[in-house]
GUKOLVO-454288 format. One record per atom (N, C-alpha, C, O): atom name; x, y, z. Coordinates in steps of 0.02 Angstrom, whole numbers. Layout:
! GUKOLVO-454288
<atom><a>CA</a><px>X</px><py>Y</py><pz>Z</pz></atom>
...
END
This chain:
! GUKOLVO-454288
<atom><a>N</a><px>611</px><py>555</py><pz>363</pz></atom>
<atom><a>CA</a><px>658</px><py>590</py><pz>321</pz></atom>
<atom><a>C</a><px>632</px><py>588</py><pz>249</pz></atom>
<atom><a>O</a><px>612</px><py>536</py><pz>224</pz></atom>
<atom><a>N</a><px>633</px><py>645</py><pz>217</pz></atom>
<atom><a>CA</a><px>609</px><py>648</py><pz>149</pz></atom>
<atom><a>C</a><px>664</px><py>625</py><pz>100</pz></atom>
<atom><a>O</a><px>723</px><py>624</py><pz>117</pz></atom>
<atom><a>N</a><px>642</px><py>607</py><pz>41</pz></atom>
<atom><a>CA</a><px>688</px><py>582</py><pz>-10</pz></atom>
<atom><a>C</a><px>740</px><py>635</py><pz>-29</pz></atom>
<atom><a>O</a><px>799</px><py>620</py><pz>-38</pz></atom>
<atom><a>N</a><px>718</px><py>697</py><pz>-35</pz></atom>
<atom><a>CA</a><px>764</px><py>751</py><pz>-54</pz></atom>
<atom><a>C</a><px>817</px><py>762</py><pz>0</pz></atom>
<atom><a>O</a><px>876</px><py>772</py><pz>-16</pz></atom>
<atom><a>N</a><px>797</px><py>759</py><pz>63</pz></atom>
<atom><a>CA</a><px>845</px><py>767</py><pz>118</pz></atom>
<atom><a>C</a><px>895</px><py>710</py><pz>118</pz></atom>
<atom><a>O</a><px>955</px><py>721</py><pz>126</pz></atom>
<atom><a>N</a><px>871</px><py>649</py><pz>108</pz></atom>
<atom><a>CA</a><px>915</px><py>591</py><pz>105</pz></atom>
<atom><a>C</a><px>965</px><py>598</py><pz>48</pz></atom>
<atom><a>O</a><px>1025</px><py>585</py><pz>57</pz></atom>
<atom><a>N</a><px>942</px><py>619</py><pz>-10</pz></atom>
<atom><a>CA</a><px>987</px><py>629</py><pz>-68</pz></atom>
<atom><a>C</a><px>1040</px><py>682</py><pz>-53</pz></atom>
<atom><a>O</a><px>1098</px><py>672</py><pz>-70</pz></atom>
<atom><a>N</a><px>1020</px><py>736</py><pz>-23</pz></atom>
<atom><a>CA</a><px>1067</px><py>789</py><pz>-7</pz></atom>
<atom><a>C</a><px>1120</px><py>766</py><pz>43</pz></atom>
<atom><a>O</a><px>1178</px><py>783</py><pz>36</pz></atom>
<atom><a>N</a><px>1099</px><py>728</py><pz>92</pz></atom>
<atom><a>CA</a><px>1147</px><py>702</py><pz>141</pz></atom>
<atom><a>C</a><px>1197</px><py>655</py><pz>108</pz></atom>
<atom><a>O</a><px>1257</px><py>658</py><pz>122</pz></atom>
<atom><a>N</a><px>1173</px><py>611</py><pz>64</pz></atom>
<atom><a>CA</a><px>1217</px><py>564</py><pz>30</pz></atom>
<atom><a>C</a><px>1266</px><py>601</py><pz>-16</pz></atom>
<atom><a>O</a><px>1325</px><py>583</py><pz>-18</pz></atom>
<atom><a>N</a><px>1243</px><py>651</py><pz>-51</pz></atom>
<atom><a>CA</a><px>1287</px><py>691</py><pz>-95</pz></atom>
<atom><a>C</a><px>1341</px><py>726</py><pz>-53</pz></atom>
<atom><a>O</a><px>1399</px><py>728</py><pz>-73</pz></atom>
<atom><a>N</a><px>1321</px><py>753</py><pz>3</pz></atom>
<atom><a>CA</a><px>1369</px><py>787</py><pz>47</pz></atom>
<atom><a>C</a><px>1421</px><py>738</py><pz>74</pz></atom>
<atom><a>O</a><px>1480</px><py>755</py><pz>77</pz></atom>
<atom><a>N</a><px>1399</px><py>678</py><pz>94</pz></atom>
<atom><a>CA</a><px>1446</px><py>628</py><pz>118</pz></atom>
<atom><a>C</a><px>1496</px><py>606</py><pz>65</pz></atom>
<atom><a>O</a><px>1555</px><py>599</py><pz>79</pz></atom>
<atom><a>N</a><px>1472</px><py>596</py><pz>4</pz></atom>
<atom><a>CA</a><px>1517</px><py>577</py><pz>-50</pz></atom>
<atom><a>C</a><px>1567</px><py>633</py><pz>-65</pz></atom>
<atom><a>O</a><px>1626</px><py>620</py><pz>-75</pz></atom>
<atom><a>N</a><px>1543</px><py>695</py><pz>-65</pz></atom>
<atom><a>CA</a><px>1588</px><py>752</py><pz>-78</pz></atom>
<atom><a>C</a><px>1642</px><py>757</py><pz>-25</pz></atom>
<atom><a>O</a><px>1700</px><py>768</py><pz>-41</pz></atom>
<atom><a>N</a><px>1623</px><py>749</py><pz>38</pz></atom>
<atom><a>CA</a><px>1671</px><py>752</py><pz>93</pz></atom>
<atom><a>C</a><px>1722</px><py>695</py><pz>86</pz></atom>
<atom><a>O</a><px>1782</px><py>706</py><pz>95</pz></atom>
<atom><a>N</a><px>1698</px><py>635</py><pz>70</pz></atom>
<atom><a>CA</a><px>1742</px><py>578</py><pz>62</pz></atom>
<atom><a>C</a><px>1792</px><py>590</py><pz>6</pz></atom>
<atom><a>O</a><px>1852</px><py>576</py><pz>14</pz></atom>
<atom><a>N</a><px>1769</px><py>615</py><pz>-51</pz></atom>
<atom><a>CA</a><px>1813</px><py>627</py><pz>-108</pz></atom>
<atom><a>C</a><px>1864</px><py>682</py><pz>-93</pz></atom>
<atom><a>O</a><px>1922</px><py>677</py><pz>-114</pz></atom>
<atom><a>N</a><px>1843</px><py>734</py><pz>-58</pz></atom>
<atom><a>CA</a><px>1890</px><py>788</py><pz>-40</pz></atom>
<atom><a>C</a><px>1944</px><py>761</py><pz>7</pz></atom>
<atom><a>O</a><px>2003</px><py>777</py><pz>0</pz></atom>
<atom><a>N</a><px>1923</px><py>721</py><pz>55</pz></atom>
<atom><a>CA</a><px>1972</px><py>692</py><pz>102</pz></atom>
<atom><a>C</a><px>2021</px><py>646</py><pz>66</pz></atom>
<atom><a>O</a><px>2081</px><py>649</py><pz>78</pz></atom>
<atom><a>N</a><px>1996</px><py>603</py><pz>22</pz></atom>
<atom><a>CA</a><px>2040</px><py>559</py><pz>-16</pz></atom>
<atom><a>C</a><px>2088</px><py>598</py><pz>-60</pz></atom>
<atom><a>O</a><px>2146</px><py>579</py><pz>-68</pz></atom>
<atom><a>N</a><px>2064</px><py>653</py><pz>-88</pz></atom>
<atom><a>CA</a><px>2107</px><py>695</py><pz>-130</pz></atom>
<atom><a>C</a><px>2161</px><py>729</py><pz>-89</pz></atom>
<atom><a>O</a><px>2218</px><py>735</py><pz>-112</pz></atom>
<atom><a>N</a><px>2143</px><py>752</py><pz>-29</pz></atom>
<atom><a>CA</a><px>2192</px><py>786</py><pz>13</pz></atom>
<atom><a>C</a><px>2249</px><py>740</py><pz>35</pz></atom>
<atom><a>O</a><px>2306</px><py>762</py><pz>43</pz></atom>
<atom><a>N</a><px>2234</px><py>676</py><pz>44</pz></atom>
<atom><a>CA</a><px>2285</px><py>628</py><pz>64</pz></atom>
<atom><a>C</a><px>2316</px><py>591</py><pz>5</pz></atom>
<atom><a>O</a><px>2352</px><py>542</py><pz>14</pz></atom>
<atom><a>N</a><px>2302</px><py>615</py><pz>-56</pz></atom>
<atom><a>CA</a><px>2329</px><py>585</py><pz>-117</pz></atom>
<atom><a>C</a><px>2314</px><py>511</py><pz>-123</pz></atom>
<atom><a>O</a><px>2357</px><py>472</py><pz>-145</pz></atom>
<atom><a>N</a><px>2255</px><py>491</py><pz>-103</pz></atom>
<atom><a>CA</a><px>2236</px><py>421</py><pz>-106</pz></atom>
<atom><a>C</a><px>2194</px><py>404</py><pz>-167</pz></atom>
<atom><a>O</a><px>2180</px><py>346</py><pz>-181</pz></atom>
<atom><a>N</a><px>2173</px><py>455</py><pz>-205</pz></atom>
<atom><a>CA</a><px>2131</px><py>442</py><pz>-263</pz></atom>
<atom><a>C</a><px>2170</px><py>406</py><pz>-317</pz></atom>
<atom><a>O</a><px>2143</px><py>361</py><pz>-351</pz></atom>
<atom><a>N</a><px>2233</px><py>424</py><pz>-326</pz></atom>
<atom><a>CA</a><px>2273</px><py>391</py><pz>-378</pz></atom>
<atom><a>C</a><px>2291</px><py>320</py><pz>-357</pz></atom>
<atom><a>O</a><px>2292</px><py>274</py><pz>-398</pz></atom>
<atom><a>N</a><px>2305</px><py>311</py><pz>-293</pz></atom>
<atom><a>CA</a><px>2326</px><py>246</py><pz>-269</pz></atom>
<atom><a>C</a><px>2269</px><py>196</py><pz>-266</pz></atom>
<atom><a>O</a><px>2279</px><py>136</py><pz>-276</pz></atom>
<atom><a>N</a><px>2208</px><py>220</py><pz>-252</pz></atom>
<atom><a>CA</a><px>2152</px><py>174</py><pz>-243</pz></atom>
<atom><a>C</a><px>2103</px><py>175</py><pz>-301</pz></atom>
<atom><a>O</a><px>2044</px><py>159</py><pz>-291</pz></atom>
<atom><a>N</a><px>2125</px><py>194</py><pz>-359</pz></atom>
<atom><a>CA</a><px>2080</px><py>199</py><pz>-417</pz></atom>
<atom><a>C</a><px>2049</px><py>132</py><pz>-434</pz></atom>
<atom><a>O</a><px>1993</px><py>129</py><pz>-459</pz></atom>
<atom><a>N</a><px>2085</px><py>78</py><pz>-422</pz></atom>
<atom><a>CA</a><px>2058</px><py>12</py><pz>-438</pz></atom>
<atom><a>C</a><px>2002</px><py>-9</py><pz>-391</pz></atom>
<atom><a>O</a><px>1965</px><py>-55</py><pz>-406</pz></atom>
<atom><a>N</a><px>1995</px><py>24</py><pz>-334</pz></atom>
<atom><a>CA</a><px>1942</px><py>8</py><pz>-286</pz></atom>
<atom><a>C</a><px>1883</px><py>56</py><pz>-290</pz></atom>
<atom><a>O</a><px>1839</px><py>52</py><pz>-247</pz></atom>
<atom><a>N</a><px>1880</px><py>100</py><pz>-339</pz></atom>
<atom><a>CA</a><px>1826</px><py>148</py><pz>-344</pz></atom>
<atom><a>C</a><px>1758</px><py>117</py><pz>-358</pz></atom>
<atom><a>O</a><px>1707</px><py>148</py><pz>-345</pz></atom>
<atom><a>N</a><px>1757</px><py>57</py><pz>-385</pz></atom>
<atom><a>CA</a><px>1694</px><py>24</py><pz>-399</pz></atom>
<atom><a>C</a><px>1657</px><py>4</py><pz>-335</pz></atom>
<atom><a>O</a><px>1595</px><py>0</py><pz>-335</pz></atom>
<atom><a>N</a><px>1693</px><py>-7</py><pz>-282</pz></atom>
<atom><a>CA</a><px>1662</px><py>-29</py><pz>-219</pz></atom>
<atom><a>C</a><px>1615</px><py>25</py><pz>-190</pz></atom>
<atom><a>O</a><px>1558</px><py>8</py><pz>-174</pz></atom>
<atom><a>N</a><px>1636</px><py>88</py><pz>-183</pz></atom>
<atom><a>CA</a><px>1589</px><py>139</py><pz>-159</pz></atom>
<atom><a>C</a><px>1531</px><py>150</py><pz>-207</pz></atom>
<atom><a>O</a><px>1474</px><py>163</py><pz>-185</pz></atom>
<atom><a>N</a><px>1544</px><py>147</py><pz>-272</pz></atom>
<atom><a>CA</a><px>1490</px><py>156</py><pz>-320</pz></atom>
<atom><a>C</a><px>1439</px><py>101</py><pz>-312</pz></atom>
<atom><a>O</a><px>1379</px><py>114</py><pz>-314</pz></atom>
<atom><a>N</a><px>1461</px><py>40</py><pz>-302</pz></atom>
<atom><a>CA</a><px>1416</px><py>-16</py><pz>-292</pz></atom>
<atom><a>C</a><px>1377</px><py>-8</py><pz>-226</pz></atom>
<atom><a>O</a><px>1317</px><py>-22</py><pz>-224</pz></atom>
<atom><a>N</a><px>1411</px><py>15</py><pz>-174</pz></atom>
<atom><a>CA</a><px>1377</px><py>25</py><pz>-110</pz></atom>
<atom><a>C</a><px>1323</px><py>79</py><pz>-116</pz></atom>
<atom><a>O</a><px>1268</px><py>70</py><pz>-90</pz></atom>
<atom><a>N</a><px>1338</px><py>134</py><pz>-150</pz></atom>
<atom><a>CA</a><px>1288</px><py>186</py><pz>-158</pz></atom>
<atom><a>C</a><px>1231</px><py>165</py><pz>-205</pz></atom>
<atom><a>O</a><px>1176</px><py>191</py><pz>-199</pz></atom>
<atom><a>N</a><px>1245</px><py>119</py><pz>-250</pz></atom>
<atom><a>CA</a><px>1191</px><py>92</py><pz>-292</pz></atom>
<atom><a>C</a><px>1140</px><py>55</py><pz>-248</pz></atom>
<atom><a>O</a><px>1080</px><py>65</py><pz>-256</pz></atom>
<atom><a>N</a><px>1164</px><py>14</py><pz>-201</pz></atom>
<atom><a>CA</a><px>1118</px><py>-22</py><pz>-158</pz></atom>
<atom><a>C</a><px>1084</px><py>25</py><pz>-107</pz></atom>
<atom><a>O</a><px>1026</px><py>14</py><pz>-89</pz></atom>
<atom><a>N</a><px>1119</px><py>76</py><pz>-85</pz></atom>
<atom><a>CA</a><px>1088</px><py>126</py><pz>-41</pz></atom>
<atom><a>C</a><px>1033</px><py>162</py><pz>-78</pz></atom>
<atom><a>O</a><px>980</px><py>176</py><pz>-50</pz></atom>
<atom><a>N</a><px>1044</px><py>177</py><pz>-142</pz></atom>
<atom><a>CA</a><px>994</px><py>209</py><pz>-183</pz></atom>
<atom><a>C</a><px>932</px><py>166</py><pz>-193</pz></atom>
<atom><a>O</a><px>876</px><py>190</py><pz>-192</pz></atom>
<atom><a>N</a><px>943</px><py>100</py><pz>-203</pz></atom>
<atom><a>CA</a><px>887</px><py>55</py><pz>-209</pz></atom>
<atom><a>C</a><px>846</px><py>53</py><pz>-145</pz></atom>
<atom><a>O</a><px>785</px><py>54</py><pz>-146</pz></atom>
<atom><a>N</a><px>880</px><py>50</py><pz>-88</pz></atom>
<atom><a>CA</a><px>847</px><py>50</py><pz>-23</pz></atom>
<atom><a>C</a><px>807</px><py>115</py><pz>-14</pz></atom>
<atom><a>O</a><px>749</px><py>113</py><pz>9</pz></atom>
<atom><a>N</a><px>837</px><py>172</py><pz>-31</pz></atom>
<atom><a>CA</a><px>802</px><py>236</py><pz>-24</pz></atom>
<atom><a>C</a><px>742</px><py>240</py><pz>-69</pz></atom>
<atom><a>O</a><px>690</px><py>267</py><pz>-49</pz></atom>
<atom><a>N</a><px>747</px><py>213</py><pz>-128</pz></atom>
<atom><a>CA</a><px>690</px><py>215</py><pz>-175</pz></atom>
<atom><a>C</a><px>632</px><py>175</py><pz>-148</pz></atom>
<atom><a>O</a><px>574</px><py>196</py><pz>-154</pz></atom>
<atom><a>N</a><px>646</px><py>118</py><pz>-119</pz></atom>
<atom><a>CA</a><px>592</px><py>77</py><pz>-90</pz></atom>
<atom><a>C</a><px>563</px><py>110</py><pz>-28</pz></atom>
<atom><a>O</a><px>502</px><py>109</py><pz>-18</pz></atom>
<atom><a>N</a><px>605</px><py>140</py><pz>13</pz></atom>
<atom><a>CA</a><px>582</px><py>169</py><pz>75</pz></atom>
<atom><a>C</a><px>542</px><py>233</py><pz>64</pz></atom>
<atom><a>O</a><px>493</px><py>245</py><pz>100</pz></atom>
<atom><a>N</a><px>561</px><py>274</py><pz>16</pz></atom>
<atom><a>CA</a><px>530</px><py>339</py><pz>6</pz></atom>
<atom><a>C</a><px>481</px><py>341</py><pz>-51</pz></atom>
<atom><a>O</a><px>466</px><py>395</py><pz>-76</pz></atom>
<atom><a>N</a><px>455</px><py>284</py><pz>-72</pz></atom>
<atom><a>CA</a><px>405</px><py>284</py><pz>-126</pz></atom>
<atom><a>C</a><px>341</px><py>318</py><pz>-101</pz></atom>
<atom><a>O</a><px>324</px><py>316</py><pz>-42</pz></atom>
<atom><a>N</a><px>307</px><py>349</py><pz>-148</pz></atom>
<atom><a>CA</a><px>244</px><py>382</py><pz>-129</pz></atom>
<atom><a>C</a><px>186</px><py>342</py><pz>-155</pz></atom>
<atom><a>O</a><px>129</px><py>361</py><pz>-145</pz></atom>
END
């Protein structure tokens, strides 16, 4: 899997997650937990950078 494909998949997953949370009105209720997904994607990004280095 190429780095660009991986990035596009991750962006699509985040967009779908945010749309779903918005549809169920959970974004306002769970605002204090927003740091957890950001932290998870930070570590996923580090893993992807190591894996897809040229």
